[in-house]
C-alpha positions as CSV (number, residue, x, y, z in Angstrom):
1,M,6.5,-13.6,-18.0
2,P,7.9,-10.5,-20.0
3,I,5.2,-8.3,-21.6
4,H,6.3,-6.2,-24.8
5,P,4.8,-3.1,-25.5
6,F,2.2,-3.0,-28.0
7,N,2.7,-0.2,-30.1
8,I,1.8,0.0,-34.0
9,Q,4.4,1.6,-36.8
10,L,2.6,3.9,-39.3
11,G,5.3,5.3,-41.4
12,P,6.5,8.0,-39.4
13,L,3.5,7.9,-37.0
14,E,3.6,5.5,-33.8
15,I,0.1,4.2,-32.1
16,T,0.6,3.6,-28.8
17,G,-1.4,0.4,-26.9
18,Y,-2.1,3.2,-24.4
19,G,-3.4,5.9,-27.1
20,I,-5.5,3.1,-28.0
21,M,-7.2,2.0,-25.1
22,M,-7.9,5.8,-24.1
23,M,-9.4,6.4,-27.0
24,V,-11.8,3.3,-26.5
25,G,-12.1,4.3,-22.9
26,F,-13.7,7.6,-23.9
27,L,-15.9,6.1,-26.7
28,V,-17.1,3.5,-24.7
29,G,-17.7,6.1,-22.0
30,G,-19.6,8.0,-24.4
31,W,-21.7,5.1,-25.6
32,L,-22.5,4.2,-21.6
33,I,-23.3,7.8,-21.2
34,E,-25.9,7.9,-24.4
35,R,-27.4,4.7,-23.6
36,E,-28.5,6.0,-19.9
37,L,-29.9,8.9,-21.7
38,R,-32.0,7.4,-24.0
39,R,-33.4,4.8,-20.9
40,L,-34.3,8.6,-19.3
41,G,-35.8,9.8,-22.5
42,F,-33.6,12.7,-22.4
43,R,-30.8,14.3,-25.0
44,A,-29.0,11.6,-26.3
45,D,-26.6,14.1,-28.2
46,Y,-25.4,15.5,-24.3
47,S,-23.5,12.2,-24.3
48,G,-21.0,13.7,-27.4
49,D,-20.8,17.1,-25.4
50,I,-19.8,15.1,-22.4
51,V,-16.9,13.3,-24.0
52,L,-15.9,16.1,-25.7
53,A,-14.9,18.3,-22.6
54,A,-14.0,15.6,-21.0
55,V,-11.4,14.5,-23.7
56,V,-9.8,18.4,-24.0
57,G,-9.8,18.8,-20.2
58,G,-8.9,15.5,-19.1
59,V,-5.8,15.9,-21.3
60,I,-4.7,19.2,-20.0
61,G,-5.5,18.5,-16.7
62,A,-3.2,15.5,-16.9
63,K,-0.3,17.5,-18.3
64,L,-0.7,19.8,-15.9
65,W,-0.8,17.7,-13.1
66,Y,2.1,15.7,-14.5
67,V,4.1,19.4,-15.1
68,A,3.8,20.5,-11.6
69,L,4.7,17.2,-9.7
70,N,8.1,16.6,-11.9
71,Q,8.7,20.3,-12.5
72,D,9.4,19.6,-16.0
73,P,8.0,21.9,-18.4
74,G,9.3,20.5,-21.0
75,A,6.7,17.1,-21.1
76,L,3.9,19.6,-21.4
77,F,4.6,18.9,-25.3
78,S,5.5,15.4,-25.1
79,R,3.7,12.4,-26.0
80,G,4.1,10.5,-22.2
81,G,3.5,12.6,-18.9
82,L,0.0,11.9,-17.6
83,V,-1.5,11.8,-14.3
84,W,-4.6,10.4,-14.0
85,Y,-6.0,12.4,-11.3
86,G,-4.8,15.8,-13.2
87,G,-6.7,14.6,-15.7
88,F,-9.8,13.3,-13.7
89,L,-10.0,17.1,-11.7
90,G,-9.5,18.8,-15.7
91,G,-11.7,16.4,-17.1
92,G,-14.3,16.8,-14.4
93,I,-14.1,21.1,-14.4
94,A,-14.8,20.7,-18.1
95,V,-17.8,18.6,-18.2
96,L,-19.4,21.3,-15.5
97,L,-18.4,24.1,-17.6
98,M,-20.4,22.2,-20.6
99,G,-23.0,21.6,-18.0
100,A,-23.4,24.9,-17.2
101,Y,-23.8,26.1,-20.6
102,R,-26.3,23.3,-21.9
103,K,-28.0,24.4,-18.7
104,V,-28.2,21.2,-17.2
105,P,-28.6,20.6,-13.5
106,L,-25.1,19.2,-12.0
107,R,-26.9,16.1,-10.1
108,W,-27.5,14.8,-13.8
109,T,-24.1,15.5,-14.8
110,A,-23.0,13.3,-12.0
111,H,-25.6,10.4,-12.4
112,L,-24.8,10.3,-16.3
113,T,-21.2,10.1,-15.7
114,A,-20.9,8.0,-12.5
115,P,-21.2,4.7,-14.2
116,A,-19.3,5.3,-17.1
117,L,-16.1,6.5,-15.2
118,P,-15.0,3.0,-14.2
119,A,-15.4,1.5,-17.2
120,A,-13.5,4.1,-19.2
121,Y,-10.8,3.8,-16.1
122,A,-10.2,0.2,-16.3
123,L,-9.9,0.7,-20.4
124,G,-7.2,3.0,-19.6
125,R,-5.5,1.3,-17.3
126,A,-5.3,-1.9,-19.5
127,G,-3.4,0.5,-21.8
128,C,-1.1,1.2,-18.9
129,F,-0.4,-2.4,-18.9
130,M,0.1,-2.8,-22.7
131,V,2.7,-0.1,-22.9
132,G,4.8,-1.5,-19.6
133,D,3.8,1.8,-17.5
134,D,2.6,1.9,-14.0
135,Y,3.8,-0.9,-12.6
136,G,4.2,-2.5,-9.3
137,R,6.8,-3.3,-7.3
138,P,9.0,-6.7,-7.6
139,T,7.1,-9.6,-6.3
140,D,8.2,-13.4,-6.5
141,L,4.6,-14.3,-6.5
142,W,3.4,-16.7,-9.9
143,L,1.3,-13.6,-11.0
144,G,4.6,-11.2,-11.3
145,V,5.5,-10.1,-14.8
146,R,8.6,-8.4,-16.3
147,F,8.5,-5.5,-18.9
148,P,12.0,-5.2,-20.6
149,E,10.7,-2.2,-22.9
150,G,8.6,-0.9,-19.8
151,L,8.3,2.9,-18.9
152,P,10.9,2.2,-17.3
153,P,11.9,-0.7,-17.9
154,S,11.5,-3.3,-14.5
155,T,15.4,-3.4,-14.0
156,A,17.1,-3.5,-10.1
157,G,18.6,-0.3,-11.7
158,S,15.5,1.4,-12.2
159,M,13.7,0.3,-9.0
160,Q,16.5,0.8,-7.0
161,S,17.3,4.6,-8.9
162,M,14.3,6.1,-10.0
163,F,11.7,4.4,-7.4
164,G,14.1,4.2,-4.4
165,I,13.0,0.3,-3.7
166,P,16.1,-1.6,-2.2
167,V,17.5,-4.5,-4.3
168,P,20.1,-7.6,-2.8
169,D,23.4,-6.2,-2.5
170,G,25.6,-6.7,-5.9
171,M,22.7,-7.2,-8.0
172,D,23.1,-6.4,-11.2
173,P,21.4,-3.3,-12.2
174,A,20.5,-4.8,-15.6
175,T,18.6,-7.6,-13.8
176,L,15.3,-7.5,-15.6
177,L,12.4,-7.9,-11.8
178,A,9.2,-9.8,-11.9
179,V,6.3,-7.4,-10.8
180,H,2.8,-7.3,-9.5
181,P,1.0,-6.0,-12.4
182,T,-0.9,-3.5,-10.3
183,Q,-2.4,-2.1,-13.9
184,L,-4.5,-5.6,-14.1
185,Y,-5.6,-6.2,-10.3
186,E,-7.0,-2.0,-11.1
187,V,-8.5,-3.1,-14.5
188,A,-10.4,-6.0,-12.3
189,V,-11.6,-3.8,-9.4
190,M,-12.8,-1.0,-11.5
191,F,-14.5,-3.5,-13.9
192,G,-16.2,-4.8,-10.8
193,V,-17.5,-1.1,-9.8
194,F,-19.0,-0.5,-13.1
195,M,-21.0,-3.3,-13.4
196,L,-22.3,-2.4,-9.7
197,L,-22.8,1.0,-10.4
198,W,-24.3,0.2,-13.5
199,H,-26.6,-2.1,-11.8
200,W,-27.4,0.8,-9.1
201,R,-28.5,3.2,-11.9
202,T,-31.8,2.7,-11.3
203,R,-32.0,2.8,-7.5
204,A,-34.4,4.8,-6.2
205,V,-31.9,7.2,-4.4
206,G,-31.3,10.5,-5.1
207,T,-30.1,12.3,-8.9
208,G,-26.5,12.7,-8.2
209,W,-26.1,9.8,-5.5
210,L,-24.2,7.5,-7.9
211,L,-21.2,9.8,-8.4
212,G,-20.4,9.8,-5.1
213,A,-20.7,5.6,-4.7
214,Y,-18.3,5.9,-7.7
215,L,-15.7,8.2,-5.8
216,V,-15.9,6.1,-2.6
217,F,-14.6,3.2,-4.9
218,A,-12.4,4.9,-6.6
219,G,-10.7,6.5,-3.7
220,L,-10.4,3.1,-1.4
221,E,-9.1,1.5,-4.5
222,R,-6.2,3.3,-5.5
223,F,-5.3,4.4,-1.9
224,L,-5.2,0.3,-1.4
225,V,-3.3,-0.6,-4.8
226,E,-0.7,2.2,-4.0
227,F,0.9,0.0,-1.3
228,L,2.0,-1.9,-4.0
229,R,3.0,0.7,-7.0
230,A,6.6,1.6,-7.7
231,K,6.4,4.9,-6.7
232,D,9.3,7.9,-5.8
233,D,6.5,10.5,-4.8
234,R,6.4,8.9,-0.9
235,F,5.9,11.7,1.4
236,L,4.6,10.3,4.4
237,G,6.5,6.9,5.1
238,A,4.9,4.2,3.0
239,F,2.2,6.8,1.7
240,T,1.9,8.5,-1.5
241,L,0.6,11.8,-3.2
242,A,-1.9,9.7,-4.8
243,Q,-3.3,8.4,-1.6
244,F,-3.5,11.6,0.0
245,T,-5.7,12.8,-3.2
246,S,-7.4,9.1,-3.0
247,V,-8.8,10.1,1.0
248,V,-10.1,13.7,-0.6
249,I,-11.8,12.0,-3.2
250,L,-13.0,9.2,-0.6
251,T,-14.6,11.9,1.8
252,V,-16.4,13.9,-1.2
253,G,-17.9,10.8,-2.6
254,I,-19.2,9.7,1.6
255,V,-20.6,13.3,2.0
256,M,-22.1,13.1,-1.8
257,M,-23.8,10.0,-1.0
258,M,-24.9,11.5,2.6
259,R,-26.4,14.7,1.4
260,L,-28.4,13.1,-2.2
261,K,-29.4,9.9,-0.7
262,D,-32.9,10.9,0.2
263,A,-32.9,14.3,-1.8
264,G,-35.1,12.7,-4.5
265,R,-35.2,13.1,-8.5
266,A,-34.3,16.5,-9.8
267,E,-35.6,18.1,-12.3
268,P,-33.7,17.6,-16.2
269,G,-34.1,21.4,-16.8
270,P,-35.5,22.4,-20.3
271,W,-32.5,21.2,-22.7
272,L,-31.8,17.9,-21.2
273,A,-35.5,17.2,-21.3
274,G,-35.7,18.1,-24.9
275,G,-35.9,14.8,-26.4
276,K,-38.8,13.3,-24.5
277,G,-41.3,12.3,-26.4
């Protein structure tokens, strides 16, 4: 089944499906954080601070990671060229700085953002599918899709020249191949992770434990899906740079879960608790 990009042209301005879903992801993430703040009786406006920091830091981090990975400084000012792990790191640093500015304990910021992260990520991956980006390797399975105008198009030539994936000898480079819709695999998995973390947010575990659980799920999911991705950054056999990063994230998550499981409830601090009553 061919999938064409979802773009809206408004005169000289083009709005892409990815841009729309990224915006929706930030809005939904902020709404979820606000709901949890209100449930806890904390200042609901902290959600806006978190989203603002995540947007600015996330875009900068995603751009810088892409430029460093591809050695392409010109991409810094282009519309494309965003790497999720760079965005996660940059957004995380910016959110932590915002929390420090507001004097919000780190453990509470971790708790508040944990369920919102997989929800926003799932929406962002839906945007990747809508523009034909970050798809998987060729497949003969019934769920394979074709991206004739993808980034790049899922042609035999792209598979061989850009991703180093072998194709049958003599195949026309313009042949459009069906590939794994890995974006949708990630949407389904991370939506399930969101549902689980949203349920777990009321569990009697240490404040901040929830973010450790998210990191474990996120690292494991990305590590596994990378085996199906069409990638050109494999540096250790079948393993990619993203898988190395996934192992680091998963390890950090395990340590957090172990250390915070019985840590109890953290004090919110005067600013965050200012919404009580």
